[in-house]
Backbone bond lengths (Angstrom), bond angles and torsions (degrees), N, CA, C in turn:
res aa  C-N    CA-C-N  psi(-1)  N-CA   C-N-CA  omega(-1)  CA-C   N-CA-C  phi
1 X - - - 1.481 - - 1.513 108.81 -
2 X 1.312 120.20 130.15 1.412 121.60 178.37 1.518 114.11 -65.29
3 X 1.298 114.30 141.75 1.466 119.36 -177.35 1.569 109.51 -83.59
4 X 1.232 117.70 133.26 1.492 121.23 -179.65 1.539 105.84 -91.66
5 X 1.304 113.96 126.67 1.490 118.66 178.29 1.539 107.43 -113.06
6 X 1.302 113.71 153.85 1.478 119.41 177.22 1.529 109.74 -73.82
7 X 1.314 112.98 145.53 1.463 117.30 176.56 1.545 110.97 -67.21
8 X 1.296 114.20 142.28 1.516 116.60 178.42 1.474 107.76 -75.16
9 X 1.296 116.16 145.26 1.485 120.29 176.46 1.469 112.39 -60.12
10 X 1.308 118.70 142.21 1.465 123.19 176.70 1.464 109.34 -66.28
11 X 1.309 114.97 134.50 1.489 117.16 179.95 1.521 107.93 -126.94
12 X 1.257 117.03 160.86 1.464 122.63 174.66 1.515 112.19 104.09
13 X 1.317 113.73 -169.28 1.413 123.43 -172.91 1.564 111.63 -57.69
14 X 1.347 117.84 -40.51 1.432 120.77 -174.89 1.534 114.08 -92.11
15 X 1.309 115.47 12.18 1.475 116.81 179.37 1.524 110.96 -65.39
16 X 1.334 116.62 148.79 1.497 119.38 -175.52 1.505 113.53 -53.45
17 X 1.295 117.20 -33.42 1.510 120.51 -179.24 1.498 112.30 -69.54
18 X 1.333 119.54 -12.54 1.491 122.94 177.92 1.514 111.52 -98.87
19 X 1.371 117.92 0.00 1.519 118.22 -174.32 1.554 108.33 -110.39
20 X 1.292 113.46 144.92 1.489 123.45 177.56 1.499 108.21 -126.50
21 X 1.324 118.31 143.48 1.481 118.43 171.98 1.566 105.96 -81.49
22 X 1.308 116.19 177.12 1.485 118.39 -171.06 1.537 111.11 -64.26
23 X 1.270 118.32 -34.07 1.492 121.71 179.99 1.552 110.02 -67.94
24 X 1.335 114.86 -43.98 1.469 118.94 178.10 1.543 109.92 -66.21
25 X 1.304 115.00 -38.67 1.502 117.83 179.53 1.504 112.87 -68.65
26 X 1.316 117.29 -36.71 1.494 123.12 173.62 1.522 109.74 -58.37
27 X 1.291 117.05 -48.98 1.382 125.41 177.40 1.496 112.86 -57.39
28 X 1.348 116.82 -49.30 1.427 125.04 177.34 1.604 111.47 -55.61
29 X 1.324 113.53 -44.47 1.490 119.18 -178.35 1.576 114.15 -84.80
30 X 1.339 112.14 -8.34 1.466 121.37 -177.12 1.529 110.55 56.98
31 X 1.319 113.85 51.11 1.437 124.87 177.09 1.543 111.01 -134.10
32 X 1.315 119.24 155.75 1.486 119.37 176.82 1.528 109.56 -69.95
33 X 1.314 114.21 150.00 1.435 122.09 174.27 1.526 112.40 -52.50
34 X 1.374 114.97 -37.16 1.425 119.40 178.45 1.495 113.65 -60.18
35 X 1.333 117.54 -33.36 1.445 122.58 177.97 1.585 108.16 -64.61
36 X 1.291 118.37 -46.07 1.428 122.09 -179.52 1.564 108.97 -62.07
37 X 1.291 117.30 -38.02 1.481 122.67 -178.86 1.584 107.49 -68.15
38 X 1.374 115.35 -42.60 1.445 119.05 178.56 1.547 111.05 -63.63
39 X 1.297 118.27 -41.32 1.443 121.62 178.08 1.525 111.71 -64.14
40 X 1.363 118.44 -35.48 1.467 121.97 178.60 1.516 110.76 -64.05
41 X 1.328 116.83 -36.91 1.451 123.76 179.55 1.521 112.52 -76.19
42 X 1.322 116.14 -48.82 1.454 122.38 -171.69 1.494 112.81 -95.93
43 X 1.342 121.54 -16.59 1.422 124.10 -174.59 1.543 110.95 89.11
44 X 1.334 113.51 173.50 1.429 118.43 176.30 1.564 114.12 95.53
45 X 1.313 117.31 -3.82 1.441 119.44 177.32 1.480 113.56 -106.70
46 X 1.275 118.73 -172.30 1.462 121.99 177.95 1.500 113.12 -65.44
47 X 1.372 113.23 154.14 1.484 118.31 173.36 1.492 109.89 -63.00
48 X 1.307 118.45 152.79 1.439 122.85 179.73 1.540 112.22 -143.18
49 X 1.248 117.30 163.27 1.499 124.37 175.79 1.534 108.36 -102.34
50 X 1.313 117.14 141.67 1.455 119.70 173.12 1.485 104.27 -134.25
51 X 1.307 116.64 110.88 1.469 125.86 176.26 1.498 109.15 -115.94
52 X 1.301 118.54 104.52 1.466 120.11 -170.59 1.483 109.32 67.25
53 X 1.329 114.90 -121.31 1.470 120.86 -178.28 1.518 109.72 -101.85
54 X 1.354 117.79 -3.58 1.488 120.94 -173.99 1.513 109.24 -90.75
55 X 1.333 113.34 132.85 1.495 124.15 177.01 1.476 108.01 -104.82
56 X 1.321 119.01 126.83 1.465 123.66 173.39 1.510 112.56 -134.09
57 X 1.275 114.35 150.38 1.488 120.93 177.76 1.516 107.41 -118.60
58 X 1.378 113.75 140.77 1.428 118.21 179.47 1.573 107.41 -91.18
59 X 1.249 119.45 134.27 1.449 123.21 -177.03 1.525 112.01 -56.35
60 X 1.351 117.97 -45.28 1.459 117.21 176.53 1.572 114.98 -58.62
61 X 1.301 116.20 -34.01 1.469 121.35 174.98 1.495 113.42 -69.92
62 X 1.329 118.52 -32.98 1.453 123.25 173.89 1.555 110.23 -65.67
63 X 1.321 111.48 -43.92 1.464 117.35 -179.63 1.542 111.40 -65.27
64 X 1.382 116.02 -39.21 1.437 121.56 175.76 1.559 110.69 -61.13
65 X 1.330 115.41 -40.75 1.470 120.24 179.19 1.543 109.54 -64.03
66 X 1.253 119.82 -43.13 1.424 125.40 -179.34 1.556 110.23 -66.15
67 X 1.309 113.94 -40.67 1.513 120.49 178.33 1.583 107.47 -62.05
68 X 1.331 117.08 -39.06 1.439 119.76 179.69 1.568 111.95 -67.94
69 X 1.319 116.17 -17.35 1.474 118.61 -179.57 1.542 110.29 -87.84
70 X 1.294 119.16 -4.50 1.511 118.55 -179.99 1.458 112.83 -67.96
71 X 1.322 114.20 137.45 1.495 120.92 179.12 1.533 107.77 -134.22
72 X 1.298 116.73 151.20 1.420 120.61 -177.83 1.612 110.73 -103.72
73 X 1.323 115.02 -15.86 1.461 120.31 176.07 1.555 107.24 -159.87
74 X 1.353 113.25 170.50 1.474 118.07 177.22 1.526 112.99 -68.73
75 X 1.275 120.23 -17.34 1.401 123.55 177.82 1.570 115.40 -91.21
76 X 1.376 112.92 -7.76 1.453 122.32 178.08 1.544 107.85 -74.86
77 X 1.307 116.90 114.24 1.481 123.59 -179.00 1.542 110.83 -87.53
78 X 1.257 118.78 -6.43 1.478 120.39 -177.73 1.538 109.26 80.13
79 X 1.327 114.61 -171.96 1.394 120.22 -179.99 1.533 111.57 -75.44
80 X 1.258 119.96 146.45 1.460 127.46 178.21 1.576 108.20 -68.15
81 X 1.368 116.90 134.19 1.386 119.58 -179.21 1.497 113.45 -72.54
């Protein structure tokens, strides 16, 4: 009889512990959910996953988005898009 083994936990960037739904992501970024929705339509926000109807954000991508918002002065325009 074949032995049943437990599935290994998912690891890596797409692991469940690295994903947030849009409400969790909005809280993480301290922005309204409507802002994330606007960014998804118009662009300019963090990268996201869309699987079927479900929207998810990867925490490392949210961190990258925040890092891109860092400025050293009011004349610092950041990196060119």
